[in-house]
Backbone as a chain_set.jsonl record, in Angstrom:
{"seq": "XXXXXXXXXXXXXXXXXXXXXXXXXXXXXXXXXXXXXXXXXXXXXXXXXXXXXXXXXXXXXXXXXXXXXXXXXXXXXXXXXXXXXXXXXXXXXXXXXXXXXXXXXXXXXXXXXXXXXXXXXXXXXXXXXXXXXXXXXXXXXXXXXXXXXXXXXXXXXXXXXXXXXXXXXXXXXXXXXXXXXXXXXXXXXXXXXXXXXXXXXXXXXXXXXXXXXXXXXXXXXXXXXXXX", "coords": {"N": [[0.508, -0.972, -0.63], [0.354, 1.845, -0.694], [0.77, 4.866, 0.231], [0.61, 8.419, -0.62], [1.553, 11.288, 1.061], [2.255, 14.452, 2.825], [3.359, 14.281, 6.373], [2.256, 16.464, 9.535], [3.639, 18.569, 11.173], [4.253, 20.072, 14.161], [6.131, 22.851, 14.208], [7.478, 23.812, 15.933], [9.177, 21.473, 16.84], [11.51, 21.557, 14.916], [14.5, 23.103, 13.52], [13.857, 23.362, 10.006], [11.514, 22.806, 8.25], [12.48, 19.506, 7.554], [10.879, 17.544, 5.461], [10.667, 18.875, 3.597], [13.531, 19.482, 2.024], [16.239, 18.032, -0.076], [18.16, 17.061, 1.508], [17.172, 17.003, 4.381], [15.083, 14.725, 4.418], [17.256, 13.528, 4.037], [18.742, 13.504, 6.395], [16.248, 12.51, 7.963], [15.881, 9.997, 6.868], [18.945, 8.583, 7.145], [18.93, 8.759, 10.255], [16.989, 7.528, 11.59], [18.257, 4.818, 11.084], [20.443, 5.01, 11.967], [19.809, 4.675, 14.958], [18.308, 2.96, 15.481], [20.416, 1.07, 14.443], [22.676, 1.923, 15.997], [21.494, 2.694, 18.705], [20.248, 5.231, 21.312], [21.359, 6.524, 22.837], [24.332, 6.175, 22.613], [24.169, 6.762, 19.958], [25.152, 10.539, 18.018], [25.2, 14.19, 16.818], [27.473, 14.281, 15.449], [28.159, 11.465, 14.131], [25.821, 11.343, 13.075], [26.908, 12.467, 10.952], [28.399, 12.184, 9.656], [27.981, 9.66, 8.789], [25.872, 10.309, 6.676], [27.597, 11.059, 5.125], [28.147, 14.429, 5.96], [28.323, 16.962, 7.156], [27.733, 18.296, 10.964], [27.077, 20.257, 11.024], [25.019, 21.268, 9.502], [23.987, 18.892, 10.406], [22.402, 20.364, 13.218], [21.163, 23.13, 11.221], [18.921, 21.927, 10.838], [17.382, 20.408, 13.48], [17.699, 21.273, 17.077], [18.955, 19.625, 18.257], [19.526, 15.845, 19.716], [17.578, 14.979, 21.098], [15.102, 16.846, 19.974], [14.781, 16.091, 17.477], [14.444, 13.151, 18.063], [11.571, 13.878, 19.641], [10.718, 14.388, 17.117], [10.841, 12.263, 15.161], [9.007, 9.993, 16.502], [6.706, 11.958, 16.804], [5.955, 12.273, 14.133], [5.241, 8.823, 13.763], [3.407, 8.954, 16.058], [1.667, 9.847, 13.408], [1.81, 9.067, 11.502], [-0.018, 7.018, 11.959], [-1.78, 7.483, 13.061], [-2.762, 8.234, 9.968], [-3.465, 5.863, 9.215], [-5.008, 4.895, 10.263], [-7.624, 6.1, 9.979], [-7.487, 5.691, 7.033], [-7.709, 2.619, 7.259], [-10.845, 1.793, 8.487], [-12.416, 3.541, 6.803], [-15.197, 3.92, 5.785], [-16.447, 2.594, 8.07], [-18.908, 1.984, 9.68], [-19.836, 0.105, 12.311], [-18.849, 0.868, 15.235], [-17.427, -1.732, 17.158], [-16.034, -2.526, 15.131], [-14.732, -1.183, 13.926], [-12.697, -0.224, 15.975], [-11.899, -2.748, 15.637], [-10.141, -3.234, 13.724], [-8.536, -0.519, 14.296], [-6.81, -2.067, 17.026], [-5.335, -3.768, 15.669], [-4.021, -2.254, 13.668], [-2.93, -1.01, 14.883], [-0.732, -2.974, 15.949], [0.395, -3.453, 13.41], [1.364, -1.313, 11.856], [4.134, -0.623, 10.909], [4.204, -1.616, 8.199], [5.471, -1.236, 5.893], [5.921, 2.264, 3.317], [6.02, 2.519, 0.618], [6.311, 4.487, -1.127], [7.095, 6.963, 0.626], [9.99, 6.986, 0.862], [11.59, 8.151, 2.486], [11.843, 7.18, 4.597], [11.685, 4.429, 6.259], [9.574, 2.714, 7.701], [9.2, 0.276, 9.006], [11.405, -0.122, 10.325], [11.409, 2.582, 11.67], [9.516, 2.113, 13.358], [10.471, -0.362, 15.201], [12.068, 1.435, 16.37], [10.701, 2.672, 17.641], [8.915, 1.283, 19.6], [12.027, 0.176, 20.985], [12.587, 3.228, 21.89], [10.164, 4.654, 22.257], [9.541, 5.953, 24.464], [11.516, 7.977, 25.474], [10.684, 10.161, 24.281], [9.057, 11.481, 25.774], [8.735, 11.032, 28.703], [11.122, 12.499, 30.697], [12.648, 14.843, 32.607], [11.552, 17.738, 31.534], [9.001, 17.52, 30.025], [6.931, 18.7, 31.035], [6.359, 21.32, 30.071], [7.877, 20.79, 27.486], [4.587, 20.048, 26.35], [2.761, 21.333, 27.066], [4.53, 23.088, 24.686], [2.875, 21.997, 22.884], [4.177, 19.562, 21.506], [3.394, 16.936, 22.352], [0.815, 16.596, 20.507], [0.688, 15.251, 18.25], [0.428, 12.691, 19.365], [-2.094, 12.726, 21.573], [-4.103, 13.2, 20.083], [-3.917, 11.489, 18.78], [-4.721, 9.156, 20.529], [-7.158, 10.641, 21.325], [-8.267, 10.172, 18.887], [-8.846, 6.856, 19.354], [-10.066, 7.107, 21.394], [-12.541, 8.686, 21.264], [-14.146, 6.192, 19.9], [-14.226, 4.433, 21.391], [-16.034, 5.168, 23.105], [-18.766, 4.93, 22.122], [-18.878, 2.352, 21.358], [-19.029, 1.714, 24.004], [-20.455, 3.827, 26.165], [-20.735, 5.033, 28.716], [-19.403, 3.977, 29.233], [-15.899, 4.71, 31.667], [-12.852, 5.292, 31.618], [-12.336, 6.206, 28.596], [-10.194, 7.546, 27.282], [-7.959, 6.179, 28.961], [-8.099, 3.587, 28.276], [-7.454, 3.668, 25.477], [-4.712, 5.382, 24.726], [-3.153, 3.4, 26.781], [-3.636, 0.982, 25.145], [-1.888, 1.909, 22.901], [0.392, 2.23, 24.897], [1.159, -0.77, 25.431], [1.027, -1.892, 23.462], [3.291, -1.459, 21.93], [5.167, -1.871, 24.457], [4.627, -4.699, 25.625], [5.221, -6.248, 22.524], [7.681, -5.409, 23.108], [8.812, -6.636, 25.387], [8.181, -10.013, 25.123], [10.318, -10.023, 22.894], [13.155, -8.857, 24.567], [12.965, -9.086, 27.515], [11.027, -11.34, 28.738], [9.886, -13.195, 30.696], [8.701, -10.892, 31.683], [5.785, -11.233, 30.039], [2.696, -12.432, 28.645], [3.075, -13.426, 25.664], [3.78, -14.298, 22.432], [6.999, -13.275, 20.162], [7.671, -13.442, 17.06], [9.511, -13.657, 13.999], [8.627, -11.042, 12.986], [5.814, -11.024, 13.585], [3.187, -10.422, 15.208], [0.608, -11.246, 15.528], [0.212, -12.478, 18.583], [0.471, -10.57, 20.444], [-1.617, -8.839, 18.967], [-4.161, -10.367, 19.696], [-3.82, -10.656, 22.619], [-4.553, -7.033, 23.026], [-6.855, -7.173, 21.77], [-8.404, -8.96, 23.598], [-7.928, -7.604, 26.111], [-8.869, -5.097, 26.02], [-11.948, -6.027, 24.831], [-12.655, -7.316, 26.842], [-13.499, -5.425, 29.021], [-14.765, -3.736, 27.592], [-17.117, -5.407, 27.505], [-18.156, -6.326, 25.516], [-19.065, -7.952, 22.835], [-16.603, -9.606, 20.274], [-17.05, -8.779, 16.613]], "CA": [[-0.306, -0.147, 0.397], [1.24, 3.316, -0.921], [-0.017, 6.204, -0.026], [1.474, 9.396, -1.003], [1.401, 11.865, 1.589], [2.723, 15.084, 3.999], [3.029, 14.134, 7.872], [2.338, 17.837, 9.318], [3.77, 18.222, 13.103], [4.472, 21.167, 15.302], [6.94, 23.724, 14.226], [8.41, 23.346, 16.82], [9.628, 20.287, 16.806], [13.051, 21.462, 14.179], [14.261, 24.012, 12.993], [14.058, 23.482, 9.116], [11.007, 21.171, 7.896], [13.271, 18.169, 7.065], [10.555, 16.709, 5.2], [10.905, 19.952, 1.91], [14.717, 19.042, 0.805], [15.918, 16.546, -0.086], [19.354, 16.841, 2.828], [16.449, 16.646, 5.376], [15.104, 13.601, 4.128], [18.471, 12.487, 3.963], [19.483, 13.662, 8.17], [15.976, 11.349, 8.536], [15.914, 8.368, 6.454], [19.394, 7.968, 8.249], [19.245, 8.761, 11.688], [16.713, 6.379, 11.557], [18.781, 4.126, 10.167], [22.319, 5.465, 12.771], [18.953, 5.15, 15.615], [18.426, 0.951, 14.453], [22.121, 0.548, 14.307], [23.368, 1.803, 17.706], [20.813, 3.118, 19.832], [19.619, 6.852, 21.631], [22.365, 6.806, 23.951], [25.315, 6.642, 21.423], [23.598, 8.089, 18.475], [25.21, 11.578, 17.721], [24.968, 14.363, 15.253], [28.684, 13.603, 14.854], [28.232, 10.597, 13.958], [24.712, 10.993, 12.053], [26.862, 13.413, 10.066], [29.821, 10.559, 8.838], [26.583, 8.311, 7.599], [25.041, 11.087, 5.869], [29.304, 12.076, 4.309], [27.384, 15.555, 5.554], [28.614, 17.494, 8.502], [27.536, 18.894, 11.37], [26.388, 22.085, 10.77], [23.595, 20.92, 7.886], [21.832, 18.533, 10.328], [21.725, 21.478, 13.681], [20.076, 23.257, 10.728], [17.397, 21.182, 10.784], [17.028, 19.74, 14.843], [19.132, 22.212, 17.768], [19.482, 18.597, 19.648], [18.417, 15.022, 18.981], [16.16, 14.971, 21.399], [14.734, 17.022, 19.32], [15.102, 14.552, 16.673], [14.002, 11.916, 18.38], [10.57, 13.904, 18.807], [10.468, 14.558, 15.702], [10.652, 10.469, 14.497], [8.352, 9.368, 17.711], [5.798, 12.658, 16.229], [6.097, 11.299, 12.892], [4.894, 7.947, 13.963], [2.464, 8.786, 15.818], [0.655, 11.191, 13.189], [1.191, 7.853, 10.093], [-1.028, 5.499, 12.488], [-3.438, 8.073, 12.794], [-3.34, 8.835, 9.58], [-3.661, 4.695, 9.045], [-6.756, 4.415, 11.747], [-8.246, 6.744, 9.493], [-7.494, 4.647, 6.165], [-8.125, 2.026, 7.299], [-11.477, 2.254, 9.181], [-12.715, 4.429, 6.478], [-15.926, 3.733, 5.831], [-16.588, 1.224, 8.465], [-20.388, 1.851, 10.57], [-19.085, -1.019, 12.851], [-17.928, 0.52, 15.73], [-16.63, -2.916, 17.491], [-15.252, -3.877, 14.318], [-13.742, -0.425, 13.556], [-11.982, -0.416, 16.623], [-10.512, -4.637, 15.549], [-9.316, -2.859, 13.161], [-8.284, -0.007, 15.359], [-5.835, -2.853, 16.71], [-4.462, -4.386, 14.167], [-3.623, -1.067, 12.97], [-1.878, -0.27, 16.142], [0.386, -3.853, 16.445], [0.97, -3.299, 12.848], [1.931, 0.173, 11.298], [5.254, -0.522, 10.982], [4.587, -1.755, 7.932], [6.98, 0.362, 4.59], [4.667, 2.817, 2.572], [7.112, 2.802, -0.645], [5.553, 6.251, -1.834], [7.161, 7.112, 1.222], [11.2, 6.269, 0.743], [13.353, 8.526, 3.26], [10.344, 6.643, 6.437], [11.557, 3.286, 6.533], [8.086, 2.826, 8.674], [9.139, -1.156, 10.332], [12.798, -0.176, 11.17], [11.083, 3.172, 13.573], [8.76, 0.665, 14.775], [11.55, -0.715, 15.944], [12.735, 2.601, 17.323], [9.686, 3.191, 19.173], [9.247, -0.273, 20.375], [13.382, 0.748, 22.054], [13.69, 4.561, 22.785], [9.999, 6.15, 21.938], [9.055, 6.713, 25.12], [12.125, 8.414, 25.937], [10.374, 11.386, 23.752], [8.135, 12.402, 27.525], [9.522, 10.578, 30.207], [12.189, 13.417, 31.159], [11.742, 16.319, 33.626], [11.005, 18.559, 30.756], [7.614, 16.832, 30.285], [5.941, 19.169, 31.046], [7.444, 22.599, 29.237], [6.639, 20.808, 26.264], [3.849, 19.67, 26.721], [2.942, 23.359, 27.114], [3.981, 23.83, 23.585], [1.701, 21.208, 22.302], [5.138, 18.787, 20.753], [2.782, 16.118, 22.465], [-0.298, 16.73, 20.193], [0.109, 14.516, 17.43], [-0.592, 11.289, 20.467], [-3.058, 13.586, 22.479], [-5.047, 13.621, 19.04], [-4.687, 10.018, 18.606], [-5.237, 8.766, 21.499], [-8.087, 11.114, 21.651], [-9.781, 9.701, 18.278], [-9.594, 5.804, 19.384], [-11.108, 7.197, 22.939], [-13.729, 8.518, 20.329], [-14.534, 5.197, 18.845], [-14.408, 3.384, 22.775], [-16.877, 5.357, 23.747], [-19.123, 4.439, 20.417], [-19.796, 1.095, 22.166], [-19.994, 2.269, 25.158], [-20.906, 5.298, 26.03], [-20.617, 5.607, 29.85], [-17.085, 4.194, 29.018], [-15.155, 5.939, 32.932], [-12.057, 5.688, 30.985], [-11.597, 6.089, 27.761], [-8.952, 8.176, 27.422], [-6.824, 5.663, 29.84], [-8.259, 2.071, 27.982], [-6.745, 3.833, 24.066], [-3.919, 5.225, 25.091], [-2.567, 1.61, 27.277], [-3.285, 0.152, 24.159], [-1.354, 1.367, 22.048], [1.907, 1.225, 25.685], [1.245, -2.692, 25.328], [1.212, -3.05, 22.245], [4.675, -0.754, 21.832], [5.91, -2.682, 25.686], [4.579, -6.194, 25.691], [6.736, -6.189, 21.816], [9.269, -5.354, 23.589], [9.048, -7.905, 26.886], [8.499, -10.827, 23.533], [11.618, -9.971, 22.664], [13.76, -8.591, 25.121], [12.313, -9.754, 29.052], [9.936, -12.435, 28.376], [9.182, -13.26, 31.509], [7.548, -9.913, 32.199], [5.061, -10.954, 28.942], [2.745, -14.099, 27.959], [2.98, -13.649, 24.296], [5.572, -14.151, 21.7], [7.125, -12.918, 19.255], [8.717, -14.361, 15.959], [9.939, -12.825, 12.926], [7.54, -10.01, 13.698], [4.233, -12.406, 13.782], [2.489, -9.894, 16.438], [-0.92, -11.953, 16.044], [-0.558, -12.57, 19.522], [0.603, -8.912, 20.556], [-3.115, -8.003, 18.939], [-5.523, -11.007, 20.038], [-3.814, -9.772, 23.819], [-4.995, -5.929, 23.484], [-8.45, -7.272, 22.236], [-9.018, -9.96, 25.127], [-8.384, -6.438, 27.799], [-10.09, -3.919, 25.742], [-13.021, -5.626, 24.663], [-13.228, -7.479, 27.928], [-13.471, -4.079, 29.711], [-15.476, -2.813, 27.405], [-18.102, -6.055, 28.035], [-19.087, -6.453, 24.321], [-18.714, -9.544, 21.969], [-15.852, -8.964, 19.447], [-17.471, -8.176, 15.418]], "C": [[1.268, 1.714, -0.783], [0.376, 4.32, -1.31], [1.231, 7.914, 0.196], [1.142, 10.796, -0.181], [2.207, 13.194, 2.494], [2.939, 14.994, 5.781], [2.387, 15.73, 7.839], [3.059, 17.623, 11.002], [4.051, 19.908, 13.384], [5.361, 21.399, 14.911], [8.215, 23.734, 15.015], [9.722, 22.629, 16.984], [11.256, 20.008, 15.897], [13.008, 23.278, 14.466], [14.235, 24.647, 11.433], [12.937, 22.814, 8.754], [12.324, 20.24, 7.223], [12.398, 17.138, 5.361], [10.468, 17.964, 3.264], [12.002, 19.28, 1.488], [14.688, 18.049, 0.956], [17.848, 16.513, 0.909], [18.025, 17.062, 3.777], [15.717, 15.427, 5.135], [15.742, 12.951, 4.17], [18.788, 12.349, 5.613], [18.042, 12.839, 8.564], [15.713, 10.083, 8.264], [17.352, 7.932, 7.268], [19.625, 8.01, 9.119], [18.384, 7.929, 12.44], [17.236, 5.355, 11.675], [19.92, 3.103, 11.5], [20.764, 4.471, 14.363], [18.532, 3.551, 15.842], [18.854, 0.681, 15.345], [22.222, 0.256, 15.165], [23.048, 2.772, 18.967], [20.593, 5.189, 20.805], [20.901, 7.028, 21.319], [23.494, 6.702, 22.877], [25.3, 7.552, 20.103], [24.992, 9.949, 19.288], [24.991, 12.351, 16.959], [26.322, 14.082, 14.211], [28.632, 12.16, 14.064], [27.398, 9.6, 12.333], [26.23, 11.069, 10.36], [27.764, 12.932, 8.453], [29.096, 9.433, 7.856], [26.756, 8.639, 6.114], [26.272, 11.895, 4.543], [28.738, 13.69, 3.949], [28.453, 16.116, 7.082], [27.81, 18.103, 9.235], [26.25, 19.68, 12.107], [25.228, 21.511, 9.934], [23.467, 20.16, 9.102], [21.69, 19.365, 11.443], [20.504, 22.689, 12.573], [19.19, 23.576, 11.019], [16.641, 20.546, 12.188], [17.706, 20.263, 15.866], [19.135, 20.467, 18.833], [18.699, 17.429, 18.82], [17.074, 14.357, 20.071], [15.639, 15.922, 21.076], [14.256, 15.493, 18.396], [13.965, 13.867, 16.714], [12.342, 12.44, 18.51], [9.652, 13.793, 17.81], [9.628, 13.474, 15.533], [9.483, 9.749, 15.659], [7.062, 10.629, 16.424], [4.945, 11.699, 14.913], [5.038, 10.165, 13.061], [3.649, 8.418, 14.568], [0.989, 9.723, 15.277], [0.814, 9.744, 11.555], [0.491, 6.859, 10.9], [-2.32, 6.354, 12.949], [-4.338, 7.716, 11.295], [-3.907, 7.064, 8.722], [-5.005, 4.083, 9.834], [-8.149, 4.827, 10.633], [-8.736, 5.773, 7.795], [-7.973, 3.355, 6.335], [-9.59, 0.861, 7.721], [-12.675, 2.861, 8.102], [-14.282, 3.083, 5.619], [-16.949, 2.296, 6.357], [-17.774, 1.622, 9.154], [-19.554, 1.121, 12.264], [-18.305, -0.357, 14.081], [-16.616, -0.927, 16.967], [-15.593, -3.113, 16.541], [-14.417, -2.374, 14.131], [-12.017, -0.195, 14.736], [-10.777, -1.887, 17.018], [-9.527, -3.823, 14.433], [-7.738, -1.846, 13.714], [-6.452, -0.719, 15.613], [-5.051, -3.404, 16.608], [-3.754, -3.251, 13.528], [-1.991, -0.918, 13.819], [-0.339, -1.396, 16.39], [1.404, -3.819, 14.728], [1.368, -2.421, 11.313], [3.598, 0.653, 11.338], [5.396, -0.621, 9.011], [5.005, -1.069, 6.482], [5.289, 0.848, 3.904], [6.32, 3.048, 0.954], [6.749, 4.358, -1.01], [6.469, 7.778, -0.67], [8.968, 6.883, 1.524], [12.245, 6.9, 1.444], [12.911, 8.313, 4.405], [10.855, 5.435, 5.764], [10.402, 2.931, 7.874], [8.492, 1.134, 9.97], [10.756, -0.638, 10.704], [12.488, 0.983, 12.051], [10.887, 2.964, 14.001], [9.318, 0.245, 15.871], [12.062, 0.164, 17.148], [11.646, 3.3, 18.038], [9.33, 2.677, 19.58], [10.665, 0.2, 21.402], [13.672, 2.053, 23.002], [11.762, 5.452, 22.589], [9.349, 6.84, 23.36], [10.138, 7.662, 26.025], [11.562, 10.105, 25.415], [9.728, 12.366, 24.963], [7.964, 11.826, 27.491], [10.547, 10.964, 30.221], [11.358, 14.692, 31.294], [10.995, 17.153, 32.799], [9.619, 18.318, 30.365], [6.462, 18.542, 29.74], [5.475, 21.31, 30.008], [6.701, 22.626, 28.445], [5.933, 20.693, 25.66], [2.777, 20.689, 26.797], [2.6, 24.39, 25.443], [3.577, 23.152, 22.667], [3.013, 19.842, 21.519], [4.266, 17.258, 20.827], [0.918, 15.838, 21.072], [-0.884, 16.017, 19.02], [-0.119, 12.575, 18.178], [-1.373, 11.65, 21.397], [-3.904, 12.873, 21.043], [-5.028, 12.175, 18.585], [-5.16, 9.233, 19.051], [-6.8, 8.982, 21.643], [-9.311, 10.58, 20.91], [-9.891, 7.617, 18.536], [-10.327, 5.757, 20.386], [-12.387, 7.36, 22.721], [-14.733, 6.824, 20.475], [-14.786, 4.642, 20.054], [-15.646, 3.832, 22.73], [-18.582, 5.128, 23.401], [-19.369, 3.78, 20.884], [-19.954, 1.239, 22.894], [-19.558, 3.067, 25.573], [-21.015, 5.766, 28.156], [-19.53, 4.71, 30.529], [-17.177, 4.583, 30.673], [-13.551, 6.195, 32.186], [-11.502, 5.06, 29.705], [-10.846, 6.63, 27.02], [-7.565, 6.623, 28.106], [-6.99, 4.307, 29.02], [-6.766, 3.428, 26.546], [-4.84, 4.255, 24.305], [-2.756, 3.882, 25.888], [-3.184, 0.825, 25.726], [-2.158, -0.046, 23.218], [0.13, 1.172, 23.093], [1.901, -0.026, 25.217], [0.92, -2.985, 24.691], [2.871, -2.436, 21.385], [5.239, -2.482, 23.306], [5.482, -4.12, 25.595], [5.764, -6.941, 24.381], [8.195, -6.568, 22.421], [10.139, -5.672, 24.685], [8.743, -9.418, 25.791], [9.878, -11.098, 22.88], [13.137, -9.819, 23.356], [13.705, -9.071, 26.828], [11.042, -11.124, 28.858], [9.003, -13.018, 29.428], [8.117, -12.176, 32.07], [5.863, -10.071, 31.294], [3.788, -12.656, 29.205], [2.407, -13.856, 26.751], [4.643, -13.624, 23.403], [5.177, -13.458, 20.574], [8.052, -13.706, 17.454], [8.34, -14.516, 14.59], [8.345, -11.948, 12.684], [6.557, -9.967, 13.025], [3.846, -11.518, 14.41], [0.57, -9.898, 16.639], [-0.76, -12.272, 17.574], [-0.742, -11.884, 21.036], [-1.647, -8.646, 20.194], [-4.748, -8.824, 19.17], [-4.896, -10.778, 21.831], [-4.808, -8.617, 24.03], [-6.871, -6.825, 22.836], [-9.052, -8.06, 22.985], [-8.956, -8.565, 26.473], [-9.723, -5.252, 26.942], [-11.577, -4.375, 25.44], [-14.042, -7.19, 26.045], [-13.525, -6.557, 29.108], [-14.567, -3.704, 29.045], [-17.383, -3.762, 27.49], [-19.103, -6.24, 26.46], [-18.814, -7.363, 23.77], [-17.45, -8.889, 21.002], [-16.798, -9.218, 17.391], [-16.967, -8.535, 14.105]], "O": [[2.378, 2.092, -1.156], [-0.314, 4.633, -2.281], [2.196, 8.21, 0.902], [0.379, 11.53, -0.811], [3.143, 12.618, 3.048], [2.493, 15.982, 6.364], [2.061, 16.297, 6.797], [2.923, 16.655, 11.749], [3.952, 20.752, 12.493], [6.098, 20.413, 14.932], [9.425, 23.684, 14.793], [10.872, 23.021, 17.182], [11.974, 19.01, 15.958], [12.313, 24.131, 15.018], [14.442, 25.843, 11.23], [13.27, 21.643, 8.936], [12.98, 20.693, 6.285], [12.967, 16.421, 4.538], [10.232, 17.577, 2.119], [11.799, 18.438, 0.613], [13.964, 17.246, 1.545], [18.579, 15.586, 0.56], [18.21, 18.275, 3.678], [15.815, 14.854, 6.22], [15.46, 11.761, 4.314], [19.05, 11.246, 6.092], [18.26, 12.25, 9.622], [15.397, 9.2, 9.062], [17.199, 7.005, 8.062], [20.638, 7.37, 9.404], [18.646, 7.555, 13.583], [16.699, 4.659, 12.537], [20.155, 1.941, 11.833], [21.184, 3.337, 14.591], [18.652, 3.318, 17.044], [18.489, 0.292, 16.454], [22.098, -0.878, 15.628], [23.76, 3.34, 19.796], [21.157, 6.165, 20.31], [21.489, 7.41, 20.308], [23.27, 7.594, 22.058], [25.941, 8.445, 19.549], [25.395, 10.241, 20.414], [24.481, 11.833, 15.965], [26.401, 13.83, 13.008], [29.489, 12.11, 13.182], [27.59, 8.698, 11.517], [26.447, 10.344, 9.389], [27.804, 13.111, 7.236], [29.369, 8.764, 6.859], [27.216, 8.114, 5.1], [26.101, 12.709, 3.635], [28.688, 14.252, 2.855], [29.159, 15.391, 7.783], [26.918, 18.661, 8.595], [25.329, 19.726, 12.923], [24.281, 21.754, 10.683], [22.397, 20.62, 9.5], [20.509, 19.687, 11.318], [19.379, 23.021, 12.948], [18.615, 24.617, 11.337], [15.462, 20.203, 12.103], [18.799, 19.7, 15.821], [19.336, 20.444, 20.047], [17.86, 17.519, 17.923], [16.105, 13.624, 19.879], [15.397, 16.459, 22.157], [13.692, 14.422, 18.617], [12.966, 13.818, 15.997], [11.562, 11.816, 17.791], [8.504, 13.385, 17.632], [8.403, 13.403, 15.622], [9.203, 8.613, 15.276], [6.657, 10.15, 15.365], [3.98, 10.943, 14.798], [3.934, 10.401, 12.569], [2.676, 8.39, 13.814], [-0.022, 10.115, 15.86], [-0.096, 9.644, 10.732], [0.436, 5.734, 10.401], [-3.48, 5.987, 13.131], [-5.485, 7.308, 11.114], [-4.658, 7.106, 7.748], [-5.661, 3.041, 9.828], [-9.21, 4.224, 10.473], [-9.85, 5.349, 7.487], [-8.73, 2.945, 5.455], [-9.615, -0.346, 7.481], [-13.842, 2.706, 8.461], [-14.238, 1.942, 5.158], [-17.666, 1.485, 5.772], [-16.937, 1.529, 10.051], [-18.863, 1.753, 13.062], [-17.158, -0.782, 14.224], [-15.435, -0.847, 17.303], [-14.52, -3.661, 16.795], [-13.203, -2.553, 14.231], [-10.83, -0.077, 14.43], [-9.819, -2.134, 17.751], [-8.298, -3.892, 14.431], [-6.542, -2.126, 13.642], [-5.407, -0.401, 15.046], [-4.077, -3.596, 17.335], [-2.803, -3.529, 12.797], [-0.788, -0.805, 13.582], [0.75, -1.003, 16.806], [2.613, -4.039, 14.657], [1.566, -2.808, 10.161], [4.126, 1.725, 11.634], [6.28, -0.008, 8.413], [4.392, -0.012, 6.334], [4.18, 0.314, 3.903], [7.29, 3.787, 0.785], [7.656, 5.189, -0.969], [6.51, 8.982, -0.923], [9.164, 6.541, 2.69], [13.434, 6.602, 1.327], [13.32, 8.989, 5.349], [10.48, 5.322, 4.597], [10.809, 3.004, 9.034], [8.207, 0.964, 11.155], [11.094, -1.115, 11.787], [12.991, 0.904, 13.172], [11.298, 3.057, 15.158], [8.978, 0.337, 17.051], [12.35, -0.12, 18.311], [11.712, 4.253, 18.814], [8.974, 3.247, 20.612], [10.402, 0.567, 22.547], [14.333, 2.21, 24.029], [11.759, 6.676, 22.723], [8.801, 7.941, 23.402], [9.779, 8.081, 27.125], [11.936, 11.108, 26.025], [9.843, 13.587, 25.073], [7.185, 11.356, 26.662], [11.387, 10.153, 29.832], [10.389, 15.269, 30.801], [9.839, 17.405, 33.14], [8.998, 19.375, 30.47], [5.8, 19.052, 28.835], [4.526, 21.99, 29.617], [5.709, 23.306, 28.182], [6.027, 21.001, 24.472], [1.728, 20.303, 26.281], [1.815, 25.241, 25.026], [3.816, 23.532, 21.521], [2.356, 19.056, 20.837], [4.272, 16.478, 19.874], [0.191, 14.844, 21.088], [-2.061, 15.954, 18.665], [-0.633, 11.599, 17.631], [-1.448, 10.81, 22.294], [-4.327, 11.745, 21.295], [-6.024, 11.682, 18.057], [-5.951, 8.48, 18.481], [-7.605, 8.097, 21.934], [-10.472, 10.425, 21.289], [-10.828, 7.019, 18.007], [-11.127, 4.846, 20.601], [-13.298, 6.788, 23.32], [-15.776, 6.601, 21.09], [-15.904, 4.134, 19.971], [-16.505, 3.041, 22.341], [-19.464, 5.156, 24.26], [-20.483, 4.045, 21.335], [-21.134, 1.054, 23.192], [-18.348, 3.287, 25.523], [-21.397, 6.859, 28.572], [-19.017, 4.65, 31.647], [-18.306, 4.777, 31.125], [-13.108, 7.343, 32.238], [-10.749, 4.104, 29.522], [-10.774, 6.157, 25.886], [-6.502, 6.34, 27.554], [-5.917, 3.703, 28.999], [-5.618, 3.785, 26.813], [-3.927, 3.468, 24.055], [-1.658, 3.616, 25.401], [-2.691, -0.3, 25.641], [-1.603, -1.061, 22.796], [0.995, 0.387, 22.707], [2.839, -0.326, 24.478], [0.406, -4.102, 24.629], [3.386, -2.998, 20.419], [5.524, -3.65, 23.043], [6.493, -4.804, 25.432], [6.692, -7.709, 24.636], [9.136, -7.357, 22.335], [11.298, -5.39, 24.989], [9.797, -10.025, 25.982], [10.351, -12.158, 22.472], [14.121, -10.421, 22.927], [14.801, -9.458, 27.23], [10.033, -10.854, 29.51], [7.81, -13.284, 29.283], [7.07, -12.402, 32.676], [4.908, -9.365, 31.616], [4.105, -13.678, 29.814], [1.208, -14.067, 26.569], [5.803, -13.245, 23.565], [4.101, -13.122, 20.079], [9.027, -14.443, 17.303], [7.405, -15.125, 14.07], [7.265, -12.372, 12.271], [6.288, -9.201, 12.1], [5.051, -11.268, 14.42], [-0.269, -9.247, 17.263], [-1.898, -12.376, 18.033], [-1.382, -12.137, 22.056], [-2.565, -8.395, 20.974], [-5.888, -8.392, 18.997], [-5.917, -10.725, 22.517], [-5.733, -8.744, 24.832], [-7.841, -6.929, 23.587], [-10.271, -7.947, 23.113], [-9.682, -8.521, 27.466], [-10.86, -4.859, 27.203], [-12.481, -3.563, 25.636], [-15.164, -7.691, 26.118], [-13.799, -7.087, 30.185], [-15.492, -3.293, 29.746], [-18.468, -3.18, 27.521], [-20.328, -6.272, 26.346], [-17.923, -7.917, 24.416], [-17.345, -7.662, 21.003], [-17.073, -10.415, 17.305], [-17.388, -7.957, 13.103]]}, "num_chains": 1, "name": "protein.A"}
């Protein structure tokens, strides 16, 4: 499925929109590959510039620091998932069926979109699982939230919460369930791959079907409804 879209993100995340230039797209592409290869802690703009055959100064023209770059990548992923939810649930009226599709989308949004060749969604998905929470589990989270840096995640959660309320209008924790579905998807893939004694699901060769089944179990048990 090739979808030609431009992801809209908070302008405060970058110095210059990397989607608008060849160099910016090269920064995004190579930062995803390098963070996946060596991890965020070891990642530096100097190493990124070397990988690109460019200069540190060229990277700093787009991003203030690596935290802002990570937040940009994570926000890009949140918006990508939100777009896929809209795309995959188009013309689906039954909210129970829509929630099932949403859950499937949450665990399978890593499928690559060849129309955006500078973002490898499969590799970015691994970064979200391993590093994504570092974008908002930080001391400055309140300050950054006041700048709407987490807007894409909040809107994604709101979108899923609205479907939950369509299923059960008096459900008291729609946003909590929505955000937990997203966090559980990522956490339990990570646990299955690295800390298997913390989960009951298994992941083999990027087969996330057991994670999908677990999320459905929790969601529909809480909502007390039958899957359609």
